[in-house]
C-alpha positions as CSV (number, residue, x, y, z in Angstrom):
1,X,-69.8,208.2,39.9
2,X,-71.7,205.7,42.0
3,X,-74.7,204.2,40.3
4,X,-77.4,204.1,42.9
5,X,-79.6,202.1,40.6
6,X,-77.3,199.2,40.0
7,X,-78.0,195.7,41.4
8,X,-81.3,196.6,43.1
9,X,-84.2,194.4,43.8
10,X,-87.7,194.7,42.3
11,X,-90.6,196.6,43.8
12,X,-90.9,196.4,47.6
13,X,-93.5,194.0,48.7
14,X,-95.8,194.6,51.7
15,X,-94.7,192.5,54.6
16,X,-91.2,191.9,53.2
17,X,-88.0,192.6,55.2
18,X,-87.5,195.7,53.0
19,X,-90.9,196.9,54.3
20,X,-90.7,195.9,57.9
21,X,-87.0,196.4,58.8
22,X,-87.0,200.2,58.3
23,X,-90.1,200.6,60.4
24,X,-88.7,198.6,63.3
25,X,-85.4,200.4,63.0
26,X,-87.1,203.8,62.9
27,X,-89.3,202.9,65.9
28,X,-86.2,202.0,68.0
29,X,-84.3,205.1,66.9
30,X,-87.3,207.3,67.6
31,X,-87.8,206.0,71.1
32,X,-84.1,206.4,71.9
33,X,-84.0,210.0,70.5
34,X,-87.1,211.1,72.3
35,X,-85.8,209.7,75.6
36,X,-82.4,211.2,75.0
37,X,-83.9,214.6,74.0
38,X,-85.8,214.8,77.3
39,X,-82.4,215.0,79.1
40,X,-81.2,217.9,77.0
41,X,-81.7,221.6,77.4
42,X,-84.4,223.3,75.5
43,X,-81.9,224.8,73.0
44,X,-80.3,221.5,72.4
45,X,-83.7,219.8,71.9
46,X,-84.5,222.2,69.1
47,X,-81.1,221.9,67.6
48,X,-81.3,218.1,67.5
49,X,-84.7,218.0,65.7
50,X,-83.7,220.8,63.3
51,X,-80.6,218.8,62.3
52,X,-82.9,215.8,61.5
53,X,-85.3,218.0,59.6
54,X,-82.4,219.4,57.5
55,X,-81.2,215.9,56.8
56,X,-84.6,214.9,55.5
57,X,-84.8,218.0,53.3
58,X,-81.3,217.5,51.9
59,X,-82.0,213.9,51.1
60,X,-85.0,214.9,49.0
61,X,-83.2,217.7,47.2
62,X,-80.1,215.6,46.4
63,X,-82.3,212.7,45.2
64,X,-84.1,215.0,42.7
65,X,-80.9,216.7,41.6
66,X,-79.3,213.3,41.0
67,X,-82.3,212.0,39.1
68,X,-82.4,215.1,37.0
69,X,-78.8,214.6,35.9
70,X,-78.5,210.8,35.7
71,X,-82.0,209.5,34.8
72,X,-84.9,210.2,32.5
73,X,-86.3,213.0,34.7
74,X,-89.8,214.1,33.7
75,X,-91.0,217.4,35.1
76,X,-94.6,216.4,34.5
77,X,-94.3,213.5,37.0
78,X,-91.1,213.6,38.9
79,X,-91.0,217.0,40.7
80,X,-91.2,216.8,44.5
81,X,-94.7,218.2,44.6
82,X,-96.5,215.2,46.1
83,X,-97.4,216.0,49.6
84,X,-94.8,213.8,51.5
85,X,-91.9,214.9,49.2
86,X,-92.9,218.6,49.5
87,X,-93.2,218.3,53.3
88,X,-89.8,216.6,53.3
89,X,-88.2,219.7,51.7
90,X,-90.1,222.2,53.8
91,X,-90.0,220.6,57.2
92,X,-86.8,222.6,58.3
93,X,-89.0,225.7,58.2
94,X,-91.1,224.3,60.9
95,X,-88.2,223.2,63.1
96,X,-86.5,226.5,62.7
97,X,-89.4,228.9,63.4
98,X,-91.2,226.6,65.8
99,X,-94.6,228.1,65.2
100,X,-97.6,226.3,66.8
101,X,-99.8,227.0,63.8
102,X,-97.4,225.0,61.6
103,X,-97.7,222.1,64.1
104,X,-101.5,222.3,63.9
105,X,-101.3,221.8,60.1
106,X,-98.5,219.3,60.0
107,X,-99.7,216.8,62.6
108,X,-102.7,215.9,60.5
109,X,-101.0,216.1,57.1
110,X,-98.1,213.9,58.2
111,X,-99.9,211.3,60.2
112,X,-102.8,210.9,57.7
113,X,-100.6,211.1,54.6
114,X,-97.4,209.4,55.7
115,X,-98.8,206.5,57.6
116,X,-100.5,205.3,54.5
117,X,-97.2,205.3,52.7
118,X,-95.6,203.4,55.6
119,X,-98.3,200.7,55.8
120,X,-98.5,200.3,52.0
121,X,-95.2,201.5,50.5
122,X,-95.0,202.3,46.8
123,X,-91.3,201.8,46.1
124,X,-90.4,200.7,42.6
125,X,-86.9,199.6,43.4
126,X,-85.8,198.0,46.7
127,X,-82.6,198.2,48.6
128,X,-80.0,199.5,48.1
129,X,-81.5,201.9,45.6
130,X,-81.4,205.7,46.3
131,X,-85.1,205.8,45.9
132,X,-85.6,203.1,48.6
133,X,-83.6,205.0,51.2
134,X,-85.1,208.4,50.2
135,X,-88.6,207.0,50.6
136,X,-88.1,205.7,54.2
137,X,-86.0,208.7,55.3
138,X,-88.8,211.0,54.2
139,X,-91.8,209.1,55.5
140,X,-90.4,207.8,58.7
141,X,-88.4,211.0,59.3
142,X,-91.5,213.2,59.0
143,X,-93.3,211.0,61.6
144,X,-90.3,211.3,63.9
145,X,-90.5,215.1,63.7
146,X,-94.1,215.1,64.6
147,X,-93.8,212.6,67.5
148,X,-90.8,214.4,68.8
149,X,-92.9,217.6,68.9
150,X,-95.6,215.7,70.8
151,X,-93.5,213.9,73.3
152,X,-90.5,216.3,73.7
153,X,-92.1,219.7,73.2
154,X,-95.5,218.6,74.6
155,X,-97.4,220.1,71.7
156,X,-101.0,219.0,71.3
157,X,-103.5,219.9,68.6
158,X,-106.8,221.6,69.5
159,X,-110.2,220.7,68.0
160,X,-110.1,223.7,65.8
161,X,-106.7,222.5,64.5
162,X,-108.6,219.9,62.5
163,X,-110.2,222.6,60.4
164,X,-107.1,224.8,60.1
165,X,-105.3,221.8,58.7
166,X,-108.2,220.9,56.4
167,X,-108.4,224.5,54.9
168,X,-104.6,224.6,54.5
169,X,-104.9,221.3,52.6
170,X,-107.4,223.0,50.2
171,X,-104.8,225.7,49.5
172,X,-102.3,223.0,48.6
173,X,-105.0,221.3,46.3
174,X,-105.6,224.6,44.6
175,X,-101.9,225.1,44.0
176,X,-101.6,221.6,42.5
177,X,-104.6,222.2,40.3
178,X,-102.8,225.3,38.9
179,X,-99.5,223.5,38.5
180,X,-101.2,220.5,36.9
181,X,-102.8,222.9,34.3
182,X,-99.5,224.7,33.6
183,X,-97.4,221.5,33.3
184,X,-100.1,219.2,31.9
185,X,-99.4,217.0,34.9
186,X,-101.2,214.9,37.5
187,X,-99.7,215.8,40.9
188,X,-101.6,214.7,43.9
189,X,-103.6,212.5,41.4
190,X,-106.1,215.3,40.8
191,X,-106.6,214.5,37.1
192,X,-106.6,210.7,37.3
193,X,-105.9,207.9,39.7
194,X,-102.4,206.3,39.9
195,X,-101.6,203.5,37.5
196,X,-100.7,201.1,40.3
197,X,-103.4,199.7,42.6
198,X,-104.3,202.1,45.5
199,X,-107.1,202.8,47.9
200,X,-108.5,205.3,45.4
201,X,-109.6,202.3,43.2
202,X,-112.5,201.8,45.7
203,X,-113.7,205.4,45.4
204,X,-114.9,205.3,41.7
205,X,-113.6,207.2,38.7
206,X,-112.7,210.8,38.3
207,X,-114.0,213.1,39.8
208,X,-115.9,210.8,42.2
209,X,-112.7,209.6,44.0
210,X,-111.7,213.2,44.7
211,X,-115.1,214.0,46.2
212,X,-115.0,210.9,48.4
213,X,-111.5,211.8,49.6
214,X,-112.6,215.3,50.5
215,X,-115.6,213.9,52.5
216,X,-113.2,211.5,54.3
217,X,-110.6,214.0,55.3
218,X,-112.3,215.6,58.3
219,X,-113.5,212.3,59.8
220,X,-109.9,211.0,59.4
221,X,-108.5,214.1,61.0
222,X,-111.0,213.6,63.9
223,X,-109.7,210.0,64.4
224,X,-106.2,211.4,64.6
225,X,-107.4,214.0,67.1
226,X,-109.3,211.4,69.3
227,X,-106.3,210.2,71.4
228,X,-105.5,213.8,72.3
229,X,-109.1,214.5,73.2
230,X,-109.3,211.3,75.4
231,X,-106.1,212.3,77.1
232,X,-107.4,215.8,77.8
233,X,-110.6,214.5,79.2
234,X,-108.8,212.0,81.5
235,X,-106.7,214.9,83.0
236,X,-109.9,216.7,84.0
237,X,-111.1,213.8,86.1
């Protein structure tokens, strides 16, 4: 059995090659795939992005199965219930059914949640650990799915999509509150802030940081929506 945790480097540092190289690589691959997809038939376009989504999902599932067997897996902290991991598992549902309401929710969840993870990665073990590759496949892969939807399928959010995504997020929060109570866990950091340094440190103690985050969500979603609004207005002129 291959040991994916042997001979790995320490925590990935912001600005290191382990941080920047995957981003550059994913950007190049994304541009190529989007340009290539535009030459395909509609059916082939959907097949291509669905294959990528399934690959992301399988990566997350295999990672957690492997860890549950070969490492000290703790169901109170290690389940794929954090937003990016959960989206990584569920993303093939979106690419299979191709529902616009799913896009309305996902575009804000993925860009708001995943970009933070890309800019300030929280990876305990660097290359070539399984966790390192899983982290980038999920975060950069989810962004690829969303930008593919925008530039290949020409999908655009509406202003009301902001609020659909916000209320859907509240349902996720309620689900995590319930699971945290049952498991005595801290998924989505609803009971306490992460041990490592994070942006939540600037928002005060519990429950103040949760309140601040809730107040910031809609303004953040509006910033994400702004380029689409500007583009829409420019077409009217």
